[in-house]
C-alpha positions as CSV (number, residue, x, y, z in Angstrom):
1,X,0.1,0.0,-0.1
2,X,2.8,2.3,1.2
3,X,4.7,1.9,-2.8
4,X,1.5,2.8,-4.3
5,X,1.0,5.7,-2.2
6,X,4.6,6.7,-3.2
7,X,3.7,6.1,-6.8
8,X,0.8,8.5,-6.6
9,X,2.4,11.1,-4.7
10,X,5.5,11.0,-7.8
11,X,2.9,11.1,-10.5
12,X,1.1,14.0,-8.8
13,X,4.5,16.0,-8.2
14,X,5.4,15.4,-12.1
15,X,1.9,16.1,-13.4
16,X,2.3,19.4,-11.4
17,X,5.6,20.4,-12.5
18,X,5.8,22.8,-15.7
19,X,6.8,21.2,-19.1
20,X,10.9,22.2,-19.6
21,X,10.9,24.7,-22.3
22,X,12.4,23.5,-25.5
23,X,15.5,25.0,-26.6
24,X,18.0,24.6,-29.8
25,X,21.7,24.2,-28.0
26,X,23.0,24.1,-24.9
27,X,26.8,25.5,-24.5
28,X,28.2,23.8,-21.4
29,X,31.5,23.5,-19.7
30,X,32.9,26.7,-21.0
31,X,35.1,30.1,-20.0
32,X,32.4,32.2,-21.7
33,X,33.7,36.0,-21.9
34,X,30.2,37.7,-22.8
35,X,31.9,41.5,-23.5
36,X,28.8,43.2,-21.9
37,X,29.0,46.3,-20.0
38,X,30.4,44.6,-17.1
39,X,32.7,42.2,-19.2
40,X,31.2,39.7,-17.5
41,X,31.9,35.7,-17.3
42,X,29.8,32.2,-17.4
43,X,30.1,28.6,-18.2
44,X,27.0,28.2,-20.3
45,X,24.5,29.6,-22.4
46,X,21.3,28.6,-24.1
47,X,20.3,29.2,-27.7
48,X,16.6,29.1,-29.2
49,X,15.9,30.2,-33.0
50,X,19.0,31.5,-33.6
51,X,19.6,33.9,-30.6
52,X,20.8,33.5,-26.8
53,X,17.9,33.0,-24.7
54,X,19.6,32.7,-21.2
55,X,23.2,32.5,-19.8
56,X,24.3,30.9,-16.4
57,X,25.5,27.7,-15.2
58,X,25.6,24.6,-16.4
59,X,23.1,22.4,-13.9
60,X,20.8,25.1,-13.8
61,X,20.3,25.3,-17.5
62,X,19.9,21.9,-18.2
63,X,17.4,21.4,-15.4
64,X,15.3,24.2,-17.1
65,X,15.3,23.4,-20.4
66,X,14.5,20.5,-23.2
67,X,18.1,20.7,-25.0
68,X,17.9,19.6,-28.4
69,X,21.5,19.7,-29.1
70,X,24.6,20.3,-26.4
71,X,28.1,21.2,-27.5
72,X,30.6,20.6,-24.4
73,X,33.4,22.8,-24.6
74,X,35.6,21.2,-22.2
75,X,36.8,24.1,-20.4
76,X,37.7,25.9,-23.3
77,X,37.1,29.5,-24.0
78,X,34.2,31.0,-25.9
79,X,33.8,34.8,-26.8
80,X,31.4,36.6,-29.0
81,X,31.8,35.9,-32.7
82,X,34.8,37.6,-34.0
83,X,34.1,40.6,-36.4
84,X,36.7,41.8,-38.8
85,X,35.9,45.5,-39.3
86,X,37.8,46.2,-42.0
87,X,38.8,43.2,-44.8
88,X,38.2,42.2,-48.7
89,X,36.3,39.2,-48.6
90,X,35.7,39.1,-52.1
91,X,39.3,40.1,-53.2
92,X,40.8,37.3,-51.1
93,X,38.4,34.9,-52.9
94,X,39.7,36.2,-56.3
95,X,43.0,36.2,-55.2
96,X,43.0,32.3,-54.4
97,X,42.6,31.7,-58.0
98,X,45.9,34.0,-58.8
99,X,49.7,34.1,-58.3
100,X,50.6,34.4,-54.9
101,X,53.6,36.3,-53.9
102,X,53.2,36.7,-50.2
103,X,56.1,36.0,-48.5
104,X,58.5,36.2,-51.6
105,X,62.2,37.6,-50.3
106,X,63.3,39.0,-53.7
107,X,62.4,39.7,-56.9
108,X,63.9,36.7,-58.3
109,X,61.6,34.4,-56.2
110,X,58.6,36.7,-57.1
111,X,59.6,35.8,-60.7
112,X,60.0,32.3,-59.8
113,X,56.2,31.8,-58.6
114,X,55.3,33.4,-61.5
115,X,56.7,31.1,-63.9
116,X,55.6,27.9,-62.0
117,X,52.0,29.4,-62.0
118,X,52.1,30.0,-65.9
119,X,53.4,26.6,-66.6
120,X,50.5,25.0,-64.5
121,X,47.6,27.5,-65.5
122,X,48.6,28.8,-68.7
123,X,46.4,31.9,-68.0
124,X,45.7,34.3,-70.8
125,X,46.4,36.8,-68.5
126,X,49.1,36.3,-65.5
127,X,47.4,38.2,-62.4
128,X,49.0,38.1,-59.0
129,X,49.5,40.1,-55.6
130,X,51.7,40.3,-52.5
131,X,55.4,41.3,-53.5
132,X,56.6,43.9,-51.2
133,X,59.9,45.5,-51.8
134,X,60.4,46.2,-48.4
135,X,61.3,42.6,-47.3
136,X,63.9,42.2,-50.1
137,X,67.8,43.2,-49.9
138,X,67.3,45.7,-52.9
139,X,64.4,48.0,-51.8
140,X,63.8,49.5,-54.6
141,X,61.0,49.0,-57.5
142,X,61.6,46.7,-59.6
143,X,60.8,47.0,-63.5
144,X,59.2,45.6,-65.9
145,X,62.7,44.2,-68.0
146,X,62.5,40.7,-66.6
147,X,59.1,40.3,-67.2
148,X,59.2,41.4,-70.7
149,X,62.1,38.9,-71.2
150,X,59.5,36.2,-69.8
151,X,56.2,36.9,-71.1
152,X,56.6,39.0,-74.1
153,X,53.5,38.0,-75.5
154,X,51.3,37.7,-72.3
155,X,50.3,40.6,-70.2
156,X,51.4,40.2,-66.7
157,X,50.0,42.3,-63.4
158,X,51.2,41.9,-60.0
159,X,50.1,43.9,-57.5
160,X,52.1,45.2,-54.3
161,X,51.0,43.5,-51.2
162,X,48.6,46.7,-50.3
163,X,46.8,46.8,-53.1
164,X,47.9,50.1,-54.3
165,X,50.8,49.5,-56.8
166,X,51.2,47.2,-59.6
167,X,54.1,45.8,-61.7
168,X,53.0,45.1,-65.4
169,X,54.9,44.2,-68.6
170,X,54.9,46.0,-71.7
171,X,52.2,43.9,-73.1
172,X,49.9,44.8,-70.2
173,X,50.9,48.6,-70.6
174,X,50.2,48.1,-74.3
175,X,46.5,46.6,-73.6
176,X,45.9,49.4,-71.5
177,X,47.1,52.1,-73.7
178,X,49.3,53.2,-71.2
179,X,52.3,55.4,-72.5
180,X,54.9,58.1,-71.4
181,X,52.6,60.6,-72.2
182,X,49.3,59.1,-70.1
183,X,48.5,61.5,-67.3
184,X,45.7,60.4,-64.4
185,X,45.2,62.4,-61.3
186,X,45.4,60.6,-57.9
187,X,48.2,58.4,-58.8
188,X,51.5,57.9,-60.7
189,X,53.2,56.0,-63.7
190,X,56.6,55.9,-63.0
191,X,58.9,56.8,-65.7
192,X,62.7,56.2,-65.9
193,X,64.2,57.9,-69.0
194,X,61.2,58.8,-70.3
195,X,59.7,55.8,-70.5
196,X,57.1,53.5,-68.2
197,X,59.1,51.3,-65.8
198,X,56.0,49.0,-65.4
199,X,55.3,50.3,-61.9
200,X,52.1,52.0,-61.7
201,X,50.6,53.4,-58.4
202,X,46.9,54.3,-57.2
203,X,44.4,55.4,-60.0
204,X,46.3,54.8,-63.1
205,X,45.8,51.0,-62.3
206,X,42.3,51.1,-63.0
207,X,43.4,51.2,-66.7
208,X,45.0,47.9,-66.3
209,X,42.1,46.7,-64.6
210,X,39.9,47.3,-67.2
211,X,42.0,44.8,-69.6
212,X,41.5,41.9,-67.4
213,X,39.4,39.1,-68.4
214,X,35.6,39.3,-67.5
215,X,34.8,37.4,-63.9
216,X,31.7,35.5,-64.6
217,X,28.7,35.3,-62.0
218,X,30.0,31.3,-61.4
219,X,33.8,32.7,-60.6
220,X,32.4,35.5,-58.5
221,X,30.1,33.0,-56.6
222,X,33.0,30.5,-56.0
223,X,35.3,33.1,-54.9
224,X,33.1,34.3,-52.1
225,X,32.5,30.8,-51.1
226,X,36.0,30.1,-50.6
227,X,36.8,33.3,-48.6
228,X,33.9,32.3,-46.7
229,X,35.5,29.4,-45.5
230,X,38.7,30.9,-44.6
231,X,36.9,33.2,-42.3
232,X,34.9,30.8,-40.7
233,X,37.8,28.4,-40.1
234,X,39.6,31.5,-38.4
235,X,36.5,32.4,-35.8
236,X,35.0,34.9,-38.1
237,X,31.1,35.3,-38.1
238,X,30.8,39.1,-39.5
239,X,33.5,40.9,-41.9
240,X,33.4,44.3,-43.2
241,X,33.9,44.2,-46.8
242,X,35.7,47.9,-47.4
243,X,34.4,48.7,-50.8
244,X,31.8,46.6,-53.2
245,X,29.8,46.9,-56.2
246,X,26.2,46.4,-56.5
247,X,26.5,43.1,-58.4
248,X,28.7,41.5,-55.9
249,X,26.3,43.0,-52.6
250,X,23.2,41.4,-54.6
251,X,25.2,38.1,-55.4
252,X,25.9,37.8,-51.7
253,X,22.3,38.7,-50.4
254,X,20.9,36.0,-52.7
255,X,23.7,33.4,-51.5
256,X,22.5,34.2,-48.4
257,X,18.9,33.9,-48.4
258,X,19.6,30.5,-50.3
259,X,21.2,29.5,-47.3
260,X,24.5,28.8,-49.2
261,X,26.5,31.5,-47.6
262,X,26.3,31.7,-43.8
263,X,28.8,34.5,-42.7
264,X,27.7,37.8,-42.0
265,X,28.6,40.6,-43.9
266,X,28.6,44.6,-43.3
267,X,29.1,45.8,-47.3
268,X,30.7,49.2,-48.0
269,X,29.7,50.3,-51.3
270,X,32.3,51.4,-53.6
271,X,32.4,54.9,-54.3
272,X,31.3,55.2,-57.7
273,X,28.5,57.5,-59.3
274,X,26.6,54.5,-60.7
275,X,26.6,53.1,-57.0
276,X,26.2,56.1,-55.1
277,X,23.4,57.1,-57.2
278,X,21.6,53.6,-56.8
279,X,21.9,53.5,-53.3
280,X,21.3,57.0,-52.1
281,X,17.8,56.9,-53.8
282,X,17.3,53.4,-52.4
283,X,18.3,53.8,-48.7
284,X,19.8,51.5,-46.4
285,X,19.5,47.5,-46.9
286,X,19.4,45.4,-44.0
287,X,18.7,41.7,-43.4
288,X,19.8,39.6,-40.6
289,X,23.0,38.6,-42.2
290,X,23.7,41.9,-44.6
291,X,23.8,45.3,-44.1
292,X,24.6,47.9,-46.7
293,X,24.8,51.2,-45.1
294,X,28.2,52.9,-46.0
295,X,30.2,54.5,-48.6
296,X,34.0,53.3,-49.1
297,X,36.0,56.3,-50.5
298,X,39.8,56.4,-51.0
299,X,41.5,59.3,-49.8
300,X,45.0,58.4,-50.6
301,X,47.4,55.4,-51.5
302,X,49.6,53.2,-49.2
303,X,53.0,53.9,-46.9
304,X,54.9,51.0,-48.2
305,X,54.5,52.5,-52.2
306,X,54.9,55.9,-50.9
307,X,51.3,57.0,-52.3
308,X,50.1,58.0,-49.1
309,X,49.5,62.0,-48.9
310,X,52.1,63.9,-46.6
311,X,51.9,67.2,-45.4
312,X,55.8,67.2,-45.8
313,X,58.1,65.1,-48.2
314,X,58.9,61.8,-47.4
315,X,61.9,61.5,-45.2
316,X,63.3,58.6,-47.9
317,X,62.5,60.7,-50.7
318,X,63.0,64.3,-51.1
319,X,60.4,66.1,-52.8
320,X,57.9,63.4,-52.8
321,X,54.3,63.8,-51.0
322,X,52.5,60.9,-51.9
323,X,49.2,61.5,-53.8
324,X,45.6,62.4,-53.0
325,X,43.4,59.5,-54.8
326,X,40.4,62.1,-54.0
327,X,40.8,65.7,-53.5
328,X,40.0,67.8,-50.7
329,X,37.2,69.4,-52.6
330,X,36.0,66.2,-53.8
331,X,36.0,64.7,-50.4
332,X,33.9,67.5,-49.2
333,X,31.6,67.4,-52.0
334,X,31.2,63.9,-51.2
335,X,30.8,64.3,-47.5
336,X,27.9,66.8,-47.9
337,X,25.9,64.3,-50.0
338,X,26.3,61.4,-48.1
339,X,25.5,63.4,-44.8
340,X,22.1,64.4,-46.1
341,X,21.0,60.4,-46.1
342,X,21.1,58.1,-43.4
343,X,24.4,56.3,-45.1
344,X,27.9,56.5,-43.2
345,X,31.2,57.5,-45.2
346,X,34.2,55.3,-44.4
347,X,37.3,56.9,-45.8
348,X,40.6,55.0,-46.6
349,X,43.3,57.8,-45.1
350,X,47.1,56.5,-44.4
351,X,48.9,60.2,-44.7
352,X,49.0,62.7,-42.5
353,X,47.9,64.7,-45.0
354,X,44.9,62.5,-46.0
355,X,43.6,62.0,-42.5
356,X,43.0,65.9,-41.9
357,X,41.5,66.5,-45.2
358,X,38.9,63.5,-44.1
359,X,38.7,64.5,-40.4
360,X,37.6,68.3,-41.5
361,X,35.5,67.1,-44.2
362,X,33.5,64.9,-41.4
363,X,33.8,67.5,-39.1
364,X,32.5,70.4,-41.2
365,X,29.3,68.7,-42.4
366,X,28.3,66.8,-39.2
367,X,28.5,69.9,-37.2
368,X,25.6,69.8,-34.6
369,X,24.8,66.2,-35.3
370,X,25.8,63.0,-33.2
371,X,25.9,59.5,-33.9
372,X,26.8,59.2,-37.4
373,X,29.6,57.0,-36.8
374,X,31.6,57.7,-39.9
375,X,34.6,56.1,-39.9
376,X,38.4,56.8,-40.8
377,X,39.5,53.5,-42.0
378,X,43.5,52.7,-41.2
379,X,44.1,56.6,-39.5
380,X,47.4,55.6,-39.9
381,X,49.6,58.6,-39.3
382,X,47.9,61.6,-37.5
383,X,49.5,64.8,-36.5
384,X,49.3,65.3,-32.9
385,X,46.7,68.5,-32.8
386,X,44.5,66.4,-35.1
387,X,43.5,63.4,-32.8
388,X,40.7,66.1,-31.1
389,X,38.7,65.3,-34.3
390,X,37.8,62.2,-32.7
391,X,35.6,62.8,-29.8
392,X,32.7,60.8,-27.7
393,X,29.8,62.1,-29.7
394,X,30.2,59.3,-32.3
395,X,30.2,60.9,-35.1
396,X,34.0,60.0,-36.1
397,X,35.0,56.8,-35.4
398,X,38.6,55.2,-36.0
399,X,38.8,52.1,-37.5
400,X,42.2,50.4,-37.6
401,X,44.5,47.3,-38.1
402,X,46.9,46.4,-35.7
403,X,49.4,44.1,-37.7
404,X,49.5,46.9,-40.0
405,X,51.8,48.6,-37.4
406,X,53.7,45.2,-36.8
407,X,54.2,44.4,-40.6
408,X,55.2,48.4,-41.4
409,X,57.4,48.9,-37.9
410,X,60.4,48.1,-39.4
411,X,60.5,50.4,-42.3
412,X,58.1,53.1,-41.4
413,X,60.5,55.8,-39.8
414,X,62.8,55.6,-42.9
415,X,59.7,56.8,-44.8
416,X,58.5,59.4,-42.4
417,X,61.0,60.2,-40.0
418,X,61.1,60.1,-35.8
419,X,58.6,63.0,-35.5
420,X,55.7,62.1,-37.8
421,X,56.1,58.6,-36.0
422,X,54.8,59.7,-32.8
423,X,51.1,60.1,-34.5
424,X,51.6,56.7,-36.4
425,X,49.6,53.5,-35.6
426,X,48.4,55.3,-32.6
427,X,45.4,53.0,-31.5
428,X,45.1,54.0,-27.8
429,X,45.4,57.7,-28.3
430,X,42.5,57.3,-30.8
431,X,40.5,55.2,-28.3
432,X,41.4,57.6,-25.5
433,X,39.4,60.3,-27.9
434,X,36.6,58.1,-29.5
435,X,35.8,55.8,-26.7
436,X,35.9,53.0,-29.2
437,X,38.3,51.7,-31.8
438,X,36.9,49.2,-34.4
439,X,40.0,46.2,-35.3
440,X,40.7,44.5,-38.7
441,X,42.9,42.9,-40.9
442,X,42.5,44.4,-44.3
443,X,43.2,41.1,-45.2
444,X,44.2,39.9,-47.7
445,X,46.7,42.5,-47.3
446,X,47.4,41.1,-43.7
447,X,46.4,37.5,-43.0
448,X,43.2,36.3,-42.0
449,X,44.0,35.0,-38.4
450,X,42.4,37.5,-35.9
451,X,44.4,36.1,-33.1
452,X,47.2,38.0,-35.1
453,X,45.0,41.1,-34.7
454,X,44.6,40.8,-30.9
455,X,48.5,39.9,-30.2
456,X,49.5,42.9,-32.6
457,X,47.3,45.2,-30.5
458,X,48.1,44.0,-26.6
459,X,51.8,43.0,-27.5
460,X,52.9,45.4,-30.5
461,X,55.2,42.6,-31.8
462,X,55.6,40.5,-34.4
463,X,55.3,36.9,-34.7
464,X,59.1,36.4,-34.0
465,X,58.5,38.2,-30.9
466,X,60.0,41.4,-32.2
467,X,60.6,44.0,-30.9
468,X,61.3,42.3,-27.6
469,X,60.1,45.6,-25.6
470,X,57.1,46.3,-28.2
471,X,56.7,48.9,-30.9
472,X,55.6,52.4,-29.5
473,X,54.0,50.8,-26.7
474,X,52.5,54.0,-25.6
475,X,49.7,52.8,-27.8
476,X,49.3,49.5,-26.6
477,X,45.6,48.0,-26.1
478,X,44.8,46.1,-23.3
479,X,43.4,42.5,-23.7
480,X,39.8,43.7,-22.9
481,X,40.3,46.7,-25.2
482,X,41.2,44.5,-28.0
483,X,38.6,42.0,-27.9
484,X,35.9,44.6,-27.4
485,X,37.4,46.3,-30.8
486,X,37.0,42.8,-32.2
487,X,33.6,42.4,-31.3
488,X,31.3,45.0,-29.5
489,X,33.0,48.0,-31.0
490,X,33.5,46.7,-34.2
491,X,29.4,46.0,-34.2
492,X,28.8,49.7,-32.8
493,X,31.0,51.0,-35.8
494,X,28.4,49.0,-38.1
495,X,25.0,50.4,-36.0
496,X,24.7,46.3,-35.1
497,X,25.4,46.7,-31.3
498,X,21.8,45.8,-30.7
499,X,22.2,42.5,-32.2
500,X,25.9,41.2,-32.1
501,X,29.3,41.6,-30.4
502,X,28.5,40.5,-27.1
503,X,27.0,37.3,-25.8
504,X,23.7,39.1,-24.0
505,X,20.2,37.5,-24.0
506,X,18.5,38.6,-27.5
507,X,21.2,39.0,-29.6
508,X,22.6,36.4,-32.1
509,X,23.9,33.2,-31.1
510,X,27.1,34.3,-32.8
511,X,30.3,32.8,-30.8
512,X,33.7,31.1,-31.1
513,X,35.4,28.6,-29.6
514,X,39.1,29.0,-28.8
515,X,41.8,26.5,-27.6
516,X,43.3,29.0,-24.9
517,X,41.8,31.4,-22.7
518,X,43.2,34.6,-24.5
519,X,42.7,37.0,-21.7
520,X,45.1,35.0,-19.5
521,X,47.7,33.2,-21.3
522,X,51.2,34.1,-21.7
523,X,51.1,36.6,-24.6
524,X,53.9,34.5,-26.6
525,X,51.0,32.0,-27.0
526,X,48.3,34.1,-28.1
527,X,49.6,33.9,-32.0
528,X,48.9,29.9,-31.8
529,X,45.8,30.0,-30.3
530,X,43.4,27.9,-32.7
531,X,39.8,28.3,-33.2
532,X,37.8,24.8,-32.4
533,X,34.0,26.1,-33.6
534,X,32.7,28.7,-35.0
535,X,28.6,29.3,-34.6
536,X,26.4,31.7,-36.2
537,X,23.0,32.2,-35.4
538,X,23.5,29.0,-33.2
539,X,24.6,26.7,-35.8
540,X,28.1,25.1,-35.8
541,X,29.6,26.6,-39.4
542,X,32.9,25.0,-38.6
543,X,34.5,22.7,-36.2
544,X,38.5,21.8,-36.4
545,X,39.3,18.5,-37.1
């Protein structure tokens, strides 16, 4: 009889207990850095319908919910889905099809790679990227002489690592109609003894690009998918692509809606009259995975190719100031036009002259407004008095790439001198003024790996632990600041802080699982940190084997 009573009591209690709420995913046994306002931690979280439902401790969450899937983090670290605030995803995908010249330590090695590529591919037009004469014993720009000898009848175009200079052969010059008399504002066709050397800097490169073989929709699709795969493997859940045409933006949207492309994208619209007219007329375009609300403008070129616009001549090239790709008057015009819309203006600015032109243009048209979040992309060399243009009203924000500092530190002072270096790669100074700093890589100029970004920001060293005491450590970021720059501050710079960038209830279930606690391990271990899994909308889109 007692057994029967106990059984009836148990049935009664069970029948009165509330049904467990069904959920899609439990992450347990993790060290979770939420990157919320308090930078709080937890060890478990629950996901339902692609969003974070609750954060807390494993036992209570397991008891509370009916869980469909469980991911045991086994003590590893979970951070909000990593955001690359400045990259070129489509460009990365295209370049996977071309000659990879990254890491070449001499022009002879460049030529060897090009020859090997052509022996395998037999391309109608040889295209490559990645050389950097600053890594060679002879740091002068190469010429077309050797390319002409090796490829007299096949056009060749080899972009420098920064994308702001290229070496071409005579066949490529012929196809583009470039001669010693060709003049293009916003760049340079380098001449020697009155004839083109084959080096072209910034704006005139467009003449070469117009002669490239047509890129089909199939090639563009595969390029996007190939680049996405690399990003997911590196723990990225959102990428800000710094300059896309309407056709590629619409292709990304189609692939995302078909479920073929999972990565979230913040697409900066390339600044062309056609693109501007279309998007200013039609307005911001936003889905859960695609955000089109900014225009990408180029103020100047790059420091490595001496195309960055400087107030005073280059220290290692007297009389040479670099060049503005977009003049100050044109920047003013664009700023006024974009300010009349809801769009952001995101402008590439490297040299101190380019930066002040951009900052002044922004300041003028945004006077009296707040929270426009216009971005200065790179903000690489700024005169000390000009940092005050960044302030806490969120009108003007810095978007920087820490690995640029550790790539350029070997030769940057030769270019600009010790005095101008005081305002170079000044991430902490900008953070103190603006209150946030968005961090990215600028891949494929730099490597995709966001752990290299984190390490360069907090250690200011290269992957060989050089320099021993760090590079210009007055502008080092703390680990918390660096992680915020790669998550919530990057999201803020995209007007997306309410949906991503931190692990908080109601936000997208985007997170990255790491094999090391990047907030605590010795800094030497940071670059070797591996991504174990990447989640977007609570879906595992990458898992390490």
